[in-house]
N, C-alpha and C positions, 0 to 999 in steps of 0.2 A: 597897564593891564586892568581890565574891568574887575572891580572888587567882587561882584556877584559871581563871575566866572571863576575867579580864584577860590572862592568859598566852596565850589563844587569839585575842584580838581584834587585827585589823589594819585599817589605813586601806583603805577600799574602792577608792580611787583609786591610791595609790602602793604598797600592800601593806606599808607600814612597820608595825612593831609600835607599839602604843599604850600609853601609861602615864597614870596619873592626873596631872592638872595640879596642880602644887604651889601653895601658898598665894600666893606672889609672883605667879605667872602668873595665877591666878584673880583676884587683886586688880586687876592691870593690865587684864585682860579686862573685869571688871565696871565699872571706871572708864570704859573706852572705851564700853561699852554705855550707861552713864548719861549720858555726854557726847553721845550720839546719833551717827548716821552709820555705825555698824558694820553691815556687810552680810554676809549669808550668800552662799554661792557662786551661788545662784540670783538674787541681786540684792535679795531681800527683807531688810528690816531686822530685826536681832536686838534686840528691845526689852526682853526680860525678863532680869534678871541671873541668873547661874548659881550654883548651890550646889556643883556638881561637874561636871567636864569631863575629857575625855581629849585628849591631845596626841600628835602623831606624834613619832618619835624625833628628827627634825630640827627640831622645834618650829615648823613652818611652818603647821600645820593643827590646829584644835581642833574637837572634836565634843562637843556637850552631852550630859549624862546627866540624864534626867528621872526622878525617883523611883527611882533606882537602875538604870534601864534606859538603856543607851547608844543614842543616836540616830546610827547610822552610815550616814547617807544623804549621798552626795556633794554633793547640792544644798543640804544644810543645814550643810555645813562652814563654818567661819569661818577665813579666812586671817589669820594673826598679823601679816602685813606691814602691815595696816591700823592696828596698834597700836604707835606709836612707843616707848612705854615697856615693851613686852613683853620680859621677860628672856630672854636667849639661853641656850643649853645650858651 
């Protein structure tokens, strides 16, 4: 993802800056997706594993990146509180 674009992106709900999710976080997120039961903010299930994602500064919310395009819709956000093994800051 382009660094200039990343510097401009913020969470649509909290307005916190976003950063690329590190490999540990992505691994924990994908393990939870594969285990089933991971839900987006709108209550729908996240069933596809992610290759790239963005996370808020406080690491409480994740947004997926599809083919290099950030999906910054509040209803599509994934709360990390659902993932017991999600690494903290």
